[in-house]
N, C-alpha and C positions, 0 to 999 in steps of 0.2 A: 503493500500499500504506500503510496506517494504520501510525503509529508505535504503540509499546508504550503509551506514555502515553494516546494516543487510544481504544485498545483497552481500557486499563484504565477509563477514563471510561465507555466504551460498556458494559463489564461492571457497573459500580455501578449506571448508570442502568437497565439492565435488571433487575438484583435488586432495586433499589428499586420499580420497576414491578410486578415479581412478588408483592412483599410487599403492596403497596397492593392488588393485585387480589384477593389472598387474604383481606386484613384491613384494611379501610379504616380502622379505628378505631386503627390503632398510631400512638403518639406519635414525634414526631422522635427522640427518645431510643431508643425500642425498635428503630427502623427502623437507626439507627446502630449498635447492638449487633448486630443481625442481620446486617447487611451488612459490618460490620466496619472501619466508618471513624469518624472523630471526629463529634460532635454538630453542629459546624460545616459539615463536609463535607455531611452528610445534609440539614443546613437549606439549604445552598448548592444540592444537587441538587433539593431539592423545590421549592425557589423557582423555579429554572430551568425545571423541568417546569410549574409553573403558568404562568409567564410564557409558555411556548411552547404553551400552549394543550392539554398532553398530560393535565394532572391539574388537577381543580378542587377547592377547598374548600369543605365543606359543614359548617355547624354544626349540633350536635344541640340542637334546640329543647326537647326533653323533659328532657335531662339536667340533673340539678341542678348540674352543674360546666359553666357556661355557656361557658367557655373551651375546651373539647375540640371539635376538629374532626374531619372524616373526609376523607380523601383519596380522590377517587373518579377514575378513568380516564376520560376522555372518548372517544368515537369516535377522535378524532385519535390519543389515546394508546394506544387497543387497536391500531390500525395501526402506530404506531411500535414498540410492543412486539413486535408480530410480526416487523416489520423488524430489530430488535435481535435477536431470537431467530434469524433466519434467519442474518444476518451471524456471530453466535456460533457457531453449528452449523458455518458454511462454515470459520472459522478453526480449530475444533478438528480438523477433517477431516485 
């Protein structure tokens, strides 16, 4: 059985992945506000998801603000999101 901390971390990852799938152009700051975590925590979660291969960064080439990126779920990320959703639903039953 997972600890409360692990469950909370899974919930945060799931909420971040849902936001990314709905709107890949959100900034880290916007994701943090939506999820209810600090900017540093949101950055940490996104970095971990990128390192694990669940999310990839893509630069907007036509955007005049070249520093803006999009967070895109990879096929592995979509699978992980569905597994997290399933575990979330099982916990809430």
